PyMOL CGO cylinders between C-alpha atoms (Angstrom):
from pymol import cmd
from pymol.cgo import CYLINDER

trace = [
    CYLINDER, -0.13, 0.02, -0.10, 1.29, 3.47, -0.86, 0.3, 1, 1, 1, 1, 1, 1,
    CYLINDER, 1.29, 3.47, -0.86, 1.71, 6.00, 1.88, 0.3, 1, 1, 1, 1, 1, 1,
    CYLINDER, 1.71, 6.00, 1.88, -1.19, 8.39, 2.40, 0.3, 1, 1, 1, 1, 1, 1,
    CYLINDER, -1.19, 8.39, 2.40, -1.88, 11.37, 4.51, 0.3, 1, 1, 1, 1, 1, 1,
    CYLINDER, -1.88, 11.37, 4.51, -5.27, 11.96, 5.76, 0.3, 1, 1, 1, 1, 1, 1,
    CYLINDER, -5.27, 11.96, 5.76, -6.98, 13.96, 8.94, 0.3, 1, 1, 1, 1, 1, 1,
    CYLINDER, -6.98, 13.96, 8.94, -7.68, 12.02, 11.98, 0.3, 1, 1, 1, 1, 1, 1,
    CYLINDER, -7.68, 12.02, 11.98, -10.26, 13.94, 14.18, 0.3, 1, 1, 1, 1, 1, 1,
    CYLINDER, -10.26, 13.94, 14.18, -10.70, 13.40, 17.99, 0.3, 1, 1, 1, 1, 1, 1,
    CYLINDER, -10.70, 13.40, 17.99, -14.10, 13.82, 19.39, 0.3, 1, 1, 1, 1, 1, 1,
    CYLINDER, -14.10, 13.82, 19.39, -15.56, 14.23, 22.85, 0.3, 1, 1, 1, 1, 1, 1,
    CYLINDER, -15.56, 14.23, 22.85, -17.98, 11.49, 22.88, 0.3, 1, 1, 1, 1, 1, 1,
    CYLINDER, -17.98, 11.49, 22.88, -19.80, 12.09, 19.70, 0.3, 1, 1, 1, 1, 1, 1,
    CYLINDER, -19.80, 12.09, 19.70, -17.57, 10.40, 16.90, 0.3, 1, 1, 1, 1, 1, 1,
    CYLINDER, -17.57, 10.40, 16.90, -20.20, 8.20, 15.99, 0.3, 1, 1, 1, 1, 1, 1,
    CYLINDER, -20.20, 8.20, 15.99, -22.77, 10.86, 15.02, 0.3, 1, 1, 1, 1, 1, 1,
    CYLINDER, -22.77, 10.86, 15.02, -20.11, 12.98, 13.54, 0.3, 1, 1, 1, 1, 1, 1,
    CYLINDER, -20.11, 12.98, 13.54, -18.55, 10.13, 11.18, 0.3, 1, 1, 1, 1, 1, 1,
    CYLINDER, -18.55, 10.13, 11.18, -22.12, 9.37, 10.17, 0.3, 1, 1, 1, 1, 1, 1,
    CYLINDER, -22.12, 9.37, 10.17, -22.71, 12.89, 9.35, 0.3, 1, 1, 1, 1, 1, 1,
    CYLINDER, -22.71, 12.89, 9.35, -19.59, 13.01, 7.30, 0.3, 1, 1, 1, 1, 1, 1,
    CYLINDER, -19.59, 13.01, 7.30, -20.84, 9.70, 5.49, 0.3, 1, 1, 1, 1, 1, 1,
    CYLINDER, -20.84, 9.70, 5.49, -24.04, 11.53, 4.67, 0.3, 1, 1, 1, 1, 1, 1,
    CYLINDER, -24.04, 11.53, 4.67, -22.03, 14.55, 3.27, 0.3, 1, 1, 1, 1, 1, 1,
    CYLINDER, -22.03, 14.55, 3.27, -19.48, 12.69, 1.16, 0.3, 1, 1, 1, 1, 1, 1,
    CYLINDER, -19.48, 12.69, 1.16, -20.97, 9.09, 0.85, 0.3, 1, 1, 1, 1, 1, 1,
    CYLINDER, -20.97, 9.09, 0.85, -18.61, 6.13, 0.71, 0.3, 1, 1, 1, 1, 1, 1,
    CYLINDER, -18.61, 6.13, 0.71, -18.03, 3.32, 3.13, 0.3, 1, 1, 1, 1, 1, 1,
    CYLINDER, -18.03, 3.32, 3.13, -17.74, 3.93, 7.08, 0.3, 1, 1, 1, 1, 1, 1,
    CYLINDER, -17.74, 3.93, 7.08, -16.24, 1.48, 9.46, 0.3, 1, 1, 1, 1, 1, 1,
    CYLINDER, -16.24, 1.48, 9.46, -16.75, 2.07, 13.08, 0.3, 1, 1, 1, 1, 1, 1,
    CYLINDER, -16.75, 2.07, 13.08, -14.89, 0.01, 15.80, 0.3, 1, 1, 1, 1, 1, 1,
    CYLINDER, -14.89, 0.01, 15.80, -15.82, 0.78, 19.39, 0.3, 1, 1, 1, 1, 1, 1,
    CYLINDER, -15.82, 0.78, 19.39, -13.64, 0.47, 22.56, 0.3, 1, 1, 1, 1, 1, 1,
    CYLINDER, -13.64, 0.47, 22.56, -15.83, -2.73, 23.30, 0.3, 1, 1, 1, 1, 1, 1,
    CYLINDER, -15.83, -2.73, 23.30, -14.90, -4.42, 19.92, 0.3, 1, 1, 1, 1, 1, 1,
    CYLINDER, -14.90, -4.42, 19.92, -11.02, -4.22, 21.31, 0.3, 1, 1, 1, 1, 1, 1,
    CYLINDER, -11.02, -4.22, 21.31, -11.32, -5.74, 24.61, 0.3, 1, 1, 1, 1, 1, 1,
    CYLINDER, -11.32, -5.74, 24.61, -12.97, -3.14, 26.85, 0.3, 1, 1, 1, 1, 1, 1,
    CYLINDER, -12.97, -3.14, 26.85, -16.61, -4.75, 26.85, 0.3, 1, 1, 1, 1, 1, 1,
    CYLINDER, -16.61, -4.75, 26.85, -16.96, -3.87, 30.69, 0.3, 1, 1, 1, 1, 1, 1,
    CYLINDER, -16.96, -3.87, 30.69, -15.75, -0.22, 30.32, 0.3, 1, 1, 1, 1, 1, 1,
    CYLINDER, -15.75, -0.22, 30.32, -18.09, 2.61, 30.50, 0.3, 1, 1, 1, 1, 1, 1,
    CYLINDER, -18.09, 2.61, 30.50, -16.56, 3.65, 27.30, 0.3, 1, 1, 1, 1, 1, 1,
    CYLINDER, -16.56, 3.65, 27.30, -17.41, 0.24, 25.54, 0.3, 1, 1, 1, 1, 1, 1,
    CYLINDER, -17.41, 0.24, 25.54, -19.63, 1.94, 23.04, 0.3, 1, 1, 1, 1, 1, 1,
    CYLINDER, -19.63, 1.94, 23.04, -17.42, 5.03, 22.12, 0.3, 1, 1, 1, 1, 1, 1,
    CYLINDER, -17.42, 5.03, 22.12, -15.68, 4.88, 18.86, 0.3, 1, 1, 1, 1, 1, 1,
    CYLINDER, -15.68, 4.88, 18.86, -11.96, 3.74, 19.21, 0.3, 1, 1, 1, 1, 1, 1,
    CYLINDER, -11.96, 3.74, 19.21, -11.30, 4.18, 15.54, 0.3, 1, 1, 1, 1, 1, 1,
    CYLINDER, -11.30, 4.18, 15.54, -13.48, 5.24, 12.66, 0.3, 1, 1, 1, 1, 1, 1,
    CYLINDER, -13.48, 5.24, 12.66, -12.68, 5.24, 8.80, 0.3, 1, 1, 1, 1, 1, 1,
    CYLINDER, -12.68, 5.24, 8.80, -14.60, 6.90, 6.02, 0.3, 1, 1, 1, 1, 1, 1,
    CYLINDER, -14.60, 6.90, 6.02, -13.26, 5.92, 2.46, 0.3, 1, 1, 1, 1, 1, 1,
    CYLINDER, -13.26, 5.92, 2.46, -15.25, 7.81, -0.36, 0.3, 1, 1, 1, 1, 1, 1,
    CYLINDER, -15.25, 7.81, -0.36, -15.70, 7.19, -3.91, 0.3, 1, 1, 1, 1, 1, 1,
    CYLINDER, -15.70, 7.19, -3.91, -14.02, 10.51, -4.66, 0.3, 1, 1, 1, 1, 1, 1,
    CYLINDER, -14.02, 10.51, -4.66, -10.95, 9.13, -3.05, 0.3, 1, 1, 1, 1, 1, 1,
    CYLINDER, -10.95, 9.13, -3.05, -11.10, 11.02, 0.34, 0.3, 1, 1, 1, 1, 1, 1,
    CYLINDER, -11.10, 11.02, 0.34, -10.04, 9.26, 3.61, 0.3, 1, 1, 1, 1, 1, 1,
    CYLINDER, -10.04, 9.26, 3.61, -11.18, 10.80, 7.01, 0.3, 1, 1, 1, 1, 1, 1,
    CYLINDER, -11.18, 10.80, 7.01, -10.57, 9.09, 10.24, 0.3, 1, 1, 1, 1, 1, 1,
    CYLINDER, -10.57, 9.09, 10.24, -11.89, 9.75, 13.80, 0.3, 1, 1, 1, 1, 1, 1,
    CYLINDER, -11.89, 9.75, 13.80, -12.46, 8.56, 17.11, 0.3, 1, 1, 1, 1, 1, 1,
    CYLINDER, -12.46, 8.56, 17.11, -13.57, 9.12, 20.78, 0.3, 1, 1, 1, 1, 1, 1,
    CYLINDER, -13.57, 9.12, 20.78, -10.69, 10.46, 22.59, 0.3, 1, 1, 1, 1, 1, 1,
    CYLINDER, -10.69, 10.46, 22.59, -9.49, 7.66, 24.91, 0.3, 1, 1, 1, 1, 1, 1,
    CYLINDER, -9.49, 7.66, 24.91, -10.34, 7.68, 28.54, 0.3, 1, 1, 1, 1, 1, 1,
    CYLINDER, -10.34, 7.68, 28.54, -8.20, 9.93, 30.43, 0.3, 1, 1, 1, 1, 1, 1,
    CYLINDER, -8.20, 9.93, 30.43, -7.14, 11.80, 27.23, 0.3, 1, 1, 1, 1, 1, 1,
    CYLINDER, -7.14, 11.80, 27.23, -9.82, 14.40, 26.36, 0.3, 1, 1, 1, 1, 1, 1,
    CYLINDER, -9.82, 14.40, 26.36, -9.09, 16.18, 23.13, 0.3, 1, 1, 1, 1, 1, 1,
    CYLINDER, -9.09, 16.18, 23.13, -7.78, 19.85, 23.21, 0.3, 1, 1, 1, 1, 1, 1,
    CYLINDER, -7.78, 19.85, 23.21, -10.03, 21.53, 20.58, 0.3, 1, 1, 1, 1, 1, 1,
    CYLINDER, -10.03, 21.53, 20.58, -8.16, 24.45, 19.18, 0.3, 1, 1, 1, 1, 1, 1,
    CYLINDER, -8.16, 24.45, 19.18, -7.95, 26.48, 16.02, 0.3, 1, 1, 1, 1, 1, 1,
    CYLINDER, -7.95, 26.48, 16.02, -5.02, 25.11, 14.61, 0.3, 1, 1, 1, 1, 1, 1,
    CYLINDER, -5.02, 25.11, 14.61, -6.21, 22.98, 11.85, 0.3, 1, 1, 1, 1, 1, 1,
    CYLINDER, -6.21, 22.98, 11.85, -8.89, 23.03, 9.19, 0.3, 1, 1, 1, 1, 1, 1,
    CYLINDER, -8.89, 23.03, 9.19, -9.89, 20.35, 6.73, 0.3, 1, 1, 1, 1, 1, 1,
    CYLINDER, -9.89, 20.35, 6.73, -9.77, 21.64, 3.04, 0.3, 1, 1, 1, 1, 1, 1,
    CYLINDER, -9.77, 21.64, 3.04, -11.87, 20.65, 0.12, 0.3, 1, 1, 1, 1, 1, 1,
    CYLINDER, -11.87, 20.65, 0.12, -10.66, 21.93, -3.18, 0.3, 1, 1, 1, 1, 1, 1,
    CYLINDER, -10.66, 21.93, -3.18, -11.15, 21.19, -6.85, 0.3, 1, 1, 1, 1, 1, 1,
    CYLINDER, -11.15, 21.19, -6.85, -13.02, 22.28, -10.04, 0.3, 1, 1, 1, 1, 1, 1,
    CYLINDER, -13.02, 22.28, -10.04, -16.18, 20.28, -9.78, 0.3, 1, 1, 1, 1, 1, 1,
    CYLINDER, -16.18, 20.28, -9.78, -18.43, 23.07, -8.60, 0.3, 1, 1, 1, 1, 1, 1,
    CYLINDER, -18.43, 23.07, -8.60, -21.55, 21.14, -8.43, 0.3, 1, 1, 1, 1, 1, 1,
    CYLINDER, -21.55, 21.14, -8.43, -19.91, 18.39, -6.19, 0.3, 1, 1, 1, 1, 1, 1,
    CYLINDER, -19.91, 18.39, -6.19, -18.14, 21.01, -3.95, 0.3, 1, 1, 1, 1, 1, 1,
    CYLINDER, -18.14, 21.01, -3.95, -21.11, 23.01, -3.41, 0.3, 1, 1, 1, 1, 1, 1,
    CYLINDER, -21.11, 23.01, -3.41, -22.96, 20.13, -2.36, 0.3, 1, 1, 1, 1, 1, 1,
    CYLINDER, -22.96, 20.13, -2.36, -20.36, 19.36, 0.45, 0.3, 1, 1, 1, 1, 1, 1,
    CYLINDER, -20.36, 19.36, 0.45, -20.38, 22.97, 1.43, 0.3, 1, 1, 1, 1, 1, 1,
    CYLINDER, -20.38, 22.97, 1.43, -24.06, 23.20, 1.88, 0.3, 1, 1, 1, 1, 1, 1,
    CYLINDER, -24.06, 23.20, 1.88, -24.25, 19.95, 3.93, 0.3, 1, 1, 1, 1, 1, 1,
    CYLINDER, -24.25, 19.95, 3.93, -21.08, 20.92, 6.07, 0.3, 1, 1, 1, 1, 1, 1,
    CYLINDER, -21.08, 20.92, 6.07, -22.30, 24.33, 6.76, 0.3, 1, 1, 1, 1, 1, 1,
    CYLINDER, -22.30, 24.33, 6.76, -25.85, 23.48, 7.50, 0.3, 1, 1, 1, 1, 1, 1,
    CYLINDER, -25.85, 23.48, 7.50, -26.32, 23.46, 11.22, 0.3, 1, 1, 1, 1, 1, 1,
    CYLINDER, -26.32, 23.46, 11.22, -22.80, 25.01, 11.61, 0.3, 1, 1, 1, 1, 1, 1,
    CYLINDER, -22.80, 25.01, 11.61, -21.31, 28.58, 11.63, 0.3, 1, 1, 1, 1, 1, 1,
    CYLINDER, -21.31, 28.58, 11.63, -20.27, 30.08, 8.34, 0.3, 1, 1, 1, 1, 1, 1,
    CYLINDER, -20.27, 30.08, 8.34, -17.29, 32.26, 8.72, 0.3, 1, 1, 1, 1, 1, 1,
    CYLINDER, -17.29, 32.26, 8.72, -16.66, 33.16, 4.95, 0.3, 1, 1, 1, 1, 1, 1,
    CYLINDER, -16.66, 33.16, 4.95, -19.59, 32.82, 2.72, 0.3, 1, 1, 1, 1, 1, 1,
    CYLINDER, -19.59, 32.82, 2.72, -18.81, 30.45, -0.56, 0.3, 1, 1, 1, 1, 1, 1,
    CYLINDER, -18.81, 30.45, -0.56, -18.40, 33.31, -3.04, 0.3, 1, 1, 1, 1, 1, 1,
    CYLINDER, -18.40, 33.31, -3.04, -15.95, 34.38, -5.41, 0.3, 1, 1, 1, 1, 1, 1,
    CYLINDER, -15.95, 34.38, -5.41, -12.69, 35.89, -3.94, 0.3, 1, 1, 1, 1, 1, 1,
    CYLINDER, -12.69, 35.89, -3.94, -10.10, 38.37, -5.23, 0.3, 1, 1, 1, 1, 1, 1,
    CYLINDER, -10.10, 38.37, -5.23, -7.89, 35.36, -6.44, 0.3, 1, 1, 1, 1, 1, 1,
    CYLINDER, -7.89, 35.36, -6.44, -10.76, 34.43, -8.90, 0.3, 1, 1, 1, 1, 1, 1,
    CYLINDER, -10.76, 34.43, -8.90, -11.82, 31.10, -7.08, 0.3, 1, 1, 1, 1, 1, 1,
    CYLINDER, -11.82, 31.10, -7.08, -14.97, 30.56, -5.10, 0.3, 1, 1, 1, 1, 1, 1,
    CYLINDER, -14.97, 30.56, -5.10, -14.01, 30.06, -1.40, 0.3, 1, 1, 1, 1, 1, 1,
    CYLINDER, -14.01, 30.06, -1.40, -15.87, 29.58, 1.84, 0.3, 1, 1, 1, 1, 1, 1,
    CYLINDER, -15.87, 29.58, 1.84, -15.13, 28.69, 5.39, 0.3, 1, 1, 1, 1, 1, 1,
    CYLINDER, -15.13, 28.69, 5.39, -17.24, 27.18, 8.07, 0.3, 1, 1, 1, 1, 1, 1,
    CYLINDER, -17.24, 27.18, 8.07, -17.39, 25.39, 11.32, 0.3, 1, 1, 1, 1, 1, 1,
    CYLINDER, -17.39, 25.39, 11.32, -19.58, 22.33, 11.06, 0.3, 1, 1, 1, 1, 1, 1,
    CYLINDER, -19.58, 22.33, 11.06, -21.95, 21.11, 14.02, 0.3, 1, 1, 1, 1, 1, 1,
    CYLINDER, -21.95, 21.11, 14.02, -19.20, 19.07, 15.57, 0.3, 1, 1, 1, 1, 1, 1,
    CYLINDER, -19.20, 19.07, 15.57, -16.72, 22.16, 15.77, 0.3, 1, 1, 1, 1, 1, 1,
    CYLINDER, -16.72, 22.16, 15.77, -14.54, 20.99, 12.86, 0.3, 1, 1, 1, 1, 1, 1,
    CYLINDER, -14.54, 20.99, 12.86, -13.34, 23.75, 10.63, 0.3, 1, 1, 1, 1, 1, 1,
    CYLINDER, -13.34, 23.75, 10.63, -13.67, 23.27, 6.75, 0.3, 1, 1, 1, 1, 1, 1,
    CYLINDER, -13.67, 23.27, 6.75, -12.33, 25.31, 3.86, 0.3, 1, 1, 1, 1, 1, 1,
    CYLINDER, -12.33, 25.31, 3.86, -13.88, 24.74, 0.46, 0.3, 1, 1, 1, 1, 1, 1,
    CYLINDER, -13.88, 24.74, 0.46, -12.29, 26.23, -2.72, 0.3, 1, 1, 1, 1, 1, 1,
    CYLINDER, -12.29, 26.23, -2.72, -13.68, 25.80, -6.20, 0.3, 1, 1, 1, 1, 1, 1,
    CYLINDER, -13.68, 25.80, -6.20, -11.19, 26.82, -8.85, 0.3, 1, 1, 1, 1, 1, 1,
    CYLINDER, -11.19, 26.82, -8.85, -12.10, 29.18, -11.30, 0.3, 1, 1, 1, 1, 1, 1,
    CYLINDER, -12.10, 29.18, -11.30, -13.06, 27.94, -14.85, 0.3, 1, 1, 1, 1, 1, 1,
    CYLINDER, -13.06, 27.94, -14.85, -10.61, 28.64, -17.53, 0.3, 1, 1, 1, 1, 1, 1,
]
cmd.load_cgo(trace, "trace")
């Protein structure tokens, strides 16, 4: 298998809902494994997500999990997930679903560099940037 780089998002107990939401947004195949699946059946965290992976038909891979017991996530503004390309219909569809129920900080519209760009925080607190390349 070739090396790859993809986002891995930590959640504070709502990884299942977030990963199912992203599956609704992007489609694809979602695999969720709980702490209980990996030997912690008697733990209060047995039903939390130890590892989730969404692989889409567009070639995206997004991973996520609930923070392990004793390691609560430190949510900061130091990372954004970026989507870009030239398929305006596809990217606008992602934008509509990601920004729905979230907060738009930059509306998806033409910018000074010629592309359409928008930025939002989804309902799970994840920052997304969408850039649609200008048509030649």
